[in-house]
DRENPA-368605 format. One record per residue (C-alpha): residue number from 0; x, y, z; chain. Coordinates in pm, 1 decimal, decimal comma, always signed. Layout:
N
NUM / X / Y / Z / A
...
This chain:
268
0 / +2449,1 / -4968,2 / -2022,4 / A
1 / +2144,2 / -4725,7 / -1997,8 / A
2 / +1895,9 / -5003,9 / -2049,3 / A
3 / +2055,6 / -5208,0 / -1768,0 / A
4 / +2014,1 / -4852,7 / -1559,8 / A
5 / +1645,4 / -4858,8 / -1705,9 / A
6 / +1617,6 / -5244,1 / -1577,8 / A
7 / +1741,3 / -5175,6 / -1213,4 / A
8 / +1536,9 / -4899,3 / -1159,4 / A
9 / +1219,5 / -5084,5 / -1267,4 / A
10 / +1299,6 / -5395,2 / -1051,4 / A
11 / +1335,7 / -5173,8 / -747,8 / A
12 / +981,7 / -5045,1 / -849,1 / A
13 / +802,9 / -5369,0 / -875,0 / A
14 / +1016,2 / -5501,5 / -564,0 / A
15 / +872,1 / -5179,5 / -332,5 / A
16 / +555,4 / -5260,8 / -470,8 / A
17 / +575,2 / -5578,8 / -400,2 / A
18 / +620,8 / -5539,6 / -54,3 / A
19 / +406,6 / -5269,0 / -21,4 / A
20 / +106,7 / -5516,6 / -126,9 / A
21 / +225,8 / -5770,4 / +79,1 / A
22 / +280,5 / -5548,4 / +368,2 / A
23 / +649,7 / -5648,7 / +402,1 / A
24 / +683,5 / -5607,6 / +783,7 / A
25 / +465,9 / -5490,1 / +1111,6 / A
26 / +771,6 / -5286,9 / +1190,4 / A
27 / +814,9 / -5099,1 / +876,5 / A
28 / +427,6 / -4976,7 / +943,1 / A
29 / +555,1 / -4862,2 / +1264,0 / A
30 / +860,1 / -4689,5 / +1126,6 / A
31 / +622,1 / -4521,9 / +897,6 / A
32 / +421,8 / -4344,1 / +1174,2 / A
33 / +658,8 / -4279,0 / +1358,5 / A
34 / +819,8 / -4091,9 / +1129,1 / A
35 / +517,4 / -3853,7 / +1129,3 / A
36 / +268,8 / -3722,6 / +1378,0 / A
37 / +96,9 / -3897,0 / +1592,4 / A
38 / -245,6 / -3736,6 / +1738,3 / A
39 / -471,4 / -3929,0 / +2054,5 / A
40 / -784,5 / -3821,1 / +2024,1 / A
41 / -1116,2 / -3928,5 / +2263,0 / A
42 / -1287,8 / -3970,1 / +2596,0 / A
43 / -1153,3 / -4059,6 / +2971,7 / A
44 / -1041,1 / -4439,4 / +2803,7 / A
45 / -796,9 / -4261,1 / +2614,9 / A
46 / -662,5 / -3964,8 / +2853,1 / A
47 / -596,0 / -4233,0 / +3107,0 / A
48 / -866,5 / -4169,5 / +3449,3 / A
49 / -816,3 / -4431,0 / +3633,1 / A
50 / -454,8 / -4456,3 / +3540,1 / A
51 / -306,2 / -4201,1 / +3788,1 / A
52 / +19,9 / -3967,6 / +3673,3 / A
53 / -204,6 / -3684,0 / +3569,0 / A
54 / -38,9 / -3425,8 / +3354,5 / A
55 / -81,0 / -3098,9 / +3549,1 / A
56 / -168,0 / -2867,5 / +3225,0 / A
57 / -441,3 / -3139,7 / +3105,0 / A
58 / -668,6 / -3029,9 / +3427,8 / A
59 / -986,5 / -3170,4 / +3415,1 / A
60 / -921,7 / -3387,0 / +3083,4 / A
61 / -716,7 / -3610,7 / +3327,6 / A
62 / -446,1 / -3672,7 / +3071,9 / A
63 / -199,6 / -3916,5 / +3193,8 / A
64 / +152,1 / -4057,7 / +3142,7 / A
65 / +30,3 / -4406,0 / +3200,7 / A
66 / -203,9 / -4368,3 / +2944,4 / A
67 / -172,9 / -4566,9 / +2653,7 / A
68 / -83,4 / -4272,0 / +2394,8 / A
69 / +145,1 / -4125,6 / +2609,0 / A
70 / +322,0 / -4471,1 / +2654,9 / A
71 / +319,6 / -4574,9 / +2248,8 / A
72 / +488,6 / -4231,1 / +2199,0 / A
73 / +753,6 / -4275,0 / +2485,2 / A
74 / +823,3 / -4597,3 / +2277,1 / A
75 / +776,5 / -4480,1 / +1882,5 / A
76 / +925,7 / -4133,4 / +1958,3 / A
77 / +698,8 / -3987,9 / +1685,3 / A
78 / +772,6 / -3633,3 / +1491,7 / A
79 / +548,3 / -3501,9 / +1696,8 / A
80 / +266,8 / -3605,3 / +1969,2 / A
81 / -48,5 / -3441,3 / +2043,6 / A
82 / -275,5 / -3537,6 / +2376,0 / A
83 / -611,3 / -3381,7 / +2319,4 / A
84 / -812,9 / -3681,0 / +2464,7 / A
85 / -1010,8 / -3525,8 / +2746,3 / A
86 / -1212,1 / -3740,8 / +3054,3 / A
87 / -1604,9 / -3700,4 / +2981,7 / A
88 / -1561,6 / -3625,9 / +2552,7 / A
89 / -1865,0 / -3686,3 / +2367,7 / A
90 / -1805,8 / -3711,3 / +2017,6 / A
91 / -1969,7 / -3297,2 / +1986,7 / A
92 / -1652,6 / -3287,4 / +2185,1 / A
93 / -1392,1 / -3421,6 / +2002,7 / A
94 / -1545,0 / -3184,3 / +1705,5 / A
95 / -1533,5 / -2840,6 / +1903,8 / A
96 / -1170,9 / -2902,9 / +2061,1 / A
97 / -965,6 / -3157,8 / +1999,1 / A
98 / -936,8 / -3183,2 / +1636,1 / A
99 / -690,3 / -2875,6 / +1597,5 / A
100 / -350,6 / -3101,8 / +1619,7 / A
101 / -452,1 / -3256,4 / +1304,1 / A
102 / -300,0 / -3182,2 / +938,9 / A
103 / -156,8 / -3321,5 / +607,2 / A
104 / +139,6 / -3454,9 / +856,8 / A
105 / -34,3 / -3686,9 / +1090,5 / A
106 / +55,9 / -4005,1 / +1010,5 / A
107 / -122,8 / -4206,1 / +1299,1 / A
108 / -451,3 / -4108,0 / +1468,3 / A
109 / -612,8 / -4288,0 / +1825,4 / A
110 / -924,5 / -4227,5 / +1936,1 / A
111 / -1220,8 / -4406,0 / +2197,2 / A
112 / -1520,9 / -4191,4 / +2172,4 / A
113 / -1896,0 / -4305,9 / +2197,7 / A
114 / -1920,2 / -4437,6 / +2541,7 / A
115 / -2022,7 / -4116,7 / +2712,9 / A
116 / -2272,9 / -4007,8 / +2400,1 / A
117 / -2459,2 / -4321,0 / +2483,5 / A
118 / -2476,9 / -4275,0 / +2836,1 / A
119 / -2227,8 / -4472,7 / +3009,3 / A
120 / -2197,7 / -4318,3 / +3366,2 / A
121 / -2616,9 / -4266,7 / +3385,6 / A
122 / -2640,8 / -4615,4 / +3321,6 / A
123 / -2371,3 / -4750,6 / +3567,4 / A
124 / -2558,9 / -4516,1 / +3844,5 / A
125 / -2902,4 / -4673,8 / +3730,5 / A
126 / -2737,3 / -5037,1 / +3774,1 / A
127 / -2562,9 / -4968,8 / +4132,2 / A
128 / -2888,5 / -4797,3 / +4229,4 / A
129 / -3152,6 / -4941,7 / +4075,9 / A
130 / -3312,6 / -5285,7 / +4052,7 / A
131 / -3246,0 / -5510,6 / +3782,8 / A
132 / -3522,5 / -5411,9 / +3586,3 / A
133 / -3446,7 / -5083,0 / +3601,4 / A
134 / -3080,3 / -5154,7 / +3461,1 / A
135 / -3170,2 / -5345,7 / +3186,7 / A
136 / -3425,2 / -5081,5 / +3089,9 / A
137 / -3160,6 / -4831,3 / +3092,7 / A
138 / -2930,7 / -5044,6 / +2925,6 / A
139 / -3181,3 / -5089,3 / +2641,1 / A
140 / -3258,9 / -4719,9 / +2642,5 / A
141 / -2898,3 / -4729,3 / +2543,6 / A
142 / -2854,4 / -5002,5 / +2305,1 / A
143 / -3147,3 / -4849,7 / +2141,8 / A
144 / -2956,3 / -4489,8 / +2095,6 / A
145 / -2649,6 / -4693,5 / +1987,2 / A
146 / -2804,2 / -4797,1 / +1666,7 / A
147 / -3026,2 / -4514,6 / +1599,7 / A
148 / -2830,5 / -4197,5 / +1660,7 / A
149 / -2477,7 / -4303,9 / +1733,5 / A
150 / -2359,9 / -4401,6 / +1404,4 / A
151 / -2436,8 / -4030,5 / +1238,8 / A
152 / -2217,7 / -3890,3 / +1538,8 / A
153 / -1971,8 / -4089,7 / +1469,9 / A
154 / -1968,7 / -4041,3 / +1113,4 / A
155 / -1932,8 / -3657,9 / +1190,5 / A
156 / -1631,4 / -3712,2 / +1354,6 / A
157 / -1441,8 / -3964,0 / +1134,0 / A
158 / -1520,7 / -3732,3 / +845,0 / A
159 / -1357,1 / -3442,2 / +1014,5 / A
160 / -1037,2 / -3668,2 / +1077,2 / A
161 / -1034,0 / -3771,2 / +745,5 / A
162 / -1078,3 / -3434,6 / +602,3 / A
163 / -834,9 / -3264,3 / +843,2 / A
164 / -555,1 / -3569,2 / +797,0 / A
165 / -620,7 / -3737,2 / +482,3 / A
166 / -293,3 / -3898,1 / +546,8 / A
167 / -333,0 / -4050,9 / +889,2 / A
168 / -349,1 / -4383,1 / +942,5 / A
169 / -689,8 / -4423,1 / +1228,1 / A
170 / -727,7 / -4669,3 / +1469,9 / A
171 / -1048,0 / -4673,2 / +1654,6 / A
172 / -1045,2 / -4851,2 / +2037,1 / A
173 / -1295,7 / -5009,1 / +2189,6 / A
174 / -1403,4 / -5087,2 / +2547,1 / A
175 / -1370,2 / -5402,0 / +2739,9 / A
176 / -1612,3 / -5597,4 / +2900,9 / A
177 / -1677,0 / -5513,8 / +3259,8 / A
178 / -1768,1 / -5823,0 / +3432,8 / A
179 / -1616,6 / -6205,2 / +3495,4 / A
180 / -1962,3 / -6378,6 / +3479,4 / A
181 / -2012,9 / -6695,3 / +3692,7 / A
182 / -1805,3 / -6600,5 / +4031,4 / A
183 / -1904,1 / -6518,7 / +4354,0 / A
184 / -1863,4 / -6163,0 / +4377,6 / A
185 / -1997,1 / -5831,5 / +4587,1 / A
186 / -2183,3 / -5561,7 / +4381,1 / A
187 / -2419,3 / -5566,0 / +4116,5 / A
188 / -2617,0 / -5912,5 / +4055,6 / A
189 / -2528,7 / -6150,5 / +3789,6 / A
190 / -2858,2 / -6050,9 / +3570,3 / A
191 / -2697,4 / -5703,0 / +3587,7 / A
192 / -2313,2 / -5782,8 / +3518,8 / A
193 / -2461,2 / -5985,7 / +3210,3 / A
194 / -2627,0 / -5711,6 / +3071,3 / A
195 / -2365,2 / -5436,7 / +3114,8 / A
196 / -2121,7 / -5666,9 / +2911,5 / A
197 / -2352,8 / -5726,6 / +2630,9 / A
198 / -2401,3 / -5350,6 / +2643,1 / A
199 / -2020,9 / -5295,2 / +2588,4 / A
200 / -2072,0 / -5576,8 / +2304,2 / A
201 / -2337,5 / -5386,0 / +2129,8 / A
202 / -2122,0 / -5059,3 / +2137,6 / A
203 / -1798,6 / -5225,9 / +1982,4 / A
204 / -1993,0 / -5378,4 / +1715,9 / A
205 / -2123,8 / -5050,7 / +1609,7 / A
206 / -1783,8 / -4875,8 / +1637,1 / A
207 / -1578,6 / -5142,4 / +1426,9 / A
208 / -1852,5 / -5108,9 / +1166,1 / A
209 / -1836,8 / -4748,5 / +1198,7 / A
210 / -1453,7 / -4768,2 / +1172,8 / A
211 / -1423,7 / -5016,3 / +894,4 / A
212 / -1690,9 / -4786,9 / +662,4 / A
213 / -1452,8 / -4513,9 / +706,8 / A
214 / -1118,6 / -4762,8 / +590,4 / A
215 / -1019,3 / -4700,9 / +1009,4 / A
216 / -877,7 / -5007,2 / +1151,6 / A
217 / -1079,0 / -5075,6 / +1497,6 / A
218 / -902,8 / -5207,0 / +1826,8 / A
219 / -1101,7 / -5467,5 / +2007,8 / A
220 / -937,2 / -5469,4 / +2382,9 / A
221 / -1206,6 / -5764,9 / +2469,4 / A
222 / -967,2 / -5997,5 / +2438,8 / A
223 / -668,7 / -5881,3 / +2649,4 / A
224 / -920,0 / -5792,0 / +2926,9 / A
225 / -1022,4 / -6161,6 / +2931,2 / A
226 / -951,3 / -6267,1 / +3288,4 / A
227 / -852,2 / -5888,7 / +3410,5 / A
228 / -1221,8 / -5793,4 / +3420,9 / A
229 / -1424,2 / -5669,2 / +3757,4 / A
230 / -1491,2 / -5998,1 / +3998,8 / A
231 / -1185,0 / -6150,3 / +3807,9 / A
232 / -968,3 / -6131,3 / +4139,9 / A
233 / -715,9 / -5950,4 / +3915,0 / A
234 / -875,8 / -5696,2 / +3791,1 / A
235 / -762,0 / -5439,3 / +3491,5 / A
236 / -1061,9 / -5195,4 / +3602,4 / A
237 / -1138,0 / -4924,2 / +3871,3 / A
238 / -1480,0 / -5144,9 / +4061,2 / A
239 / -1740,2 / -4854,0 / +4195,9 / A
240 / -1525,1 / -4602,5 / +4449,5 / A
241 / -1737,4 / -4369,7 / +4637,7 / A
242 / -1400,2 / -4188,1 / +4778,4 / A
243 / -1344,5 / -4103,2 / +4368,1 / A
244 / -1630,1 / -4146,3 / +4170,4 / A
245 / -1443,9 / -4019,6 / +3830,9 / A
246 / -1198,6 / -4319,1 / +3808,0 / A
247 / -1520,3 / -4586,0 / +3882,9 / A
248 / -1510,1 / -4881,9 / +3568,1 / A
249 / -1202,7 / -4701,5 / +3397,6 / A
250 / -882,4 / -4913,1 / +3353,5 / A
251 / -577,6 / -4897,0 / +3602,0 / A
252 / -256,6 / -4838,2 / +3511,8 / A
253 / -197,6 / -5191,3 / +3457,0 / A
254 / -489,7 / -5201,4 / +3184,5 / A
255 / -367,1 / -4913,7 / +3024,1 / A
256 / -16,5 / -5074,0 / +2965,6 / A
257 / -168,3 / -5500,6 / +2958,4 / A
258 / -441,9 / -5405,2 / +2765,7 / A
259 / -523,0 / -5092,6 / +2539,7 / A
260 / -111,7 / -5039,4 / +2474,0 / A
261 / -56,1 / -5373,6 / +2277,1 / A
262 / -455,4 / -5331,9 / +2096,8 / A
263 / -336,4 / -5007,9 / +1983,5 / A
264 / +54,3 / -5082,4 / +1900,2 / A
265 / -44,1 / -5381,4 / +1689,4 / A
266 / -287,6 / -5159,7 / +1518,6 / A
267 / -80,0 / -4868,5 / +1462,6 / A
């Protein structure tokens, strides 16, 4: 009798191990994340700038109830949800003011950061107001920054997340390509649009590499946004809006729910 109990116990352990090694089901992984705390970090692409429905208490951080972190938490009911992503955040801002909720009970973390460090706003301003050559030159400066300086800044943020939340599964979200090329479209020239898309790809490659080196998961939103870029006729991004500059070039509510949310959900 004792031997049969031991056999059953060992069998159950092996079965559990087998399920874990084969990644039994994505549903089980989602349930694990939901059973622990979720912390949403990052910049305006995570806070939901451009999606509207901002939480009044978030002030200038403009956290939206239509942003992917809020939508995911509403659908999965994690044991706790802390939404600290903030408009305009750079890596230093994440370190200084967003990490407090992280703890040993944090099971899931999302973050998008790096675009502001690389000078996203200045790049777009230069490309809107100046010549093709000035736009490309500014983008090349941003790319050089991404190559030389941003990796170290990301390392510092990612190390801090791992230190504060050692059990957490961390999903790093990238940025979409902004323009559909080869279309008749008012605004920037084709050369500028192509250069801006190239810059987004360059940044995403850097983010993906740093995420992989830290054992984090990278969520690439390029695919769901394909066909929904600016100039596509069905854009999930705000174009330049002189009446609301802050929302320019940010995802709409549809971009959050149709672009960011499914990518995060499939990687959470």
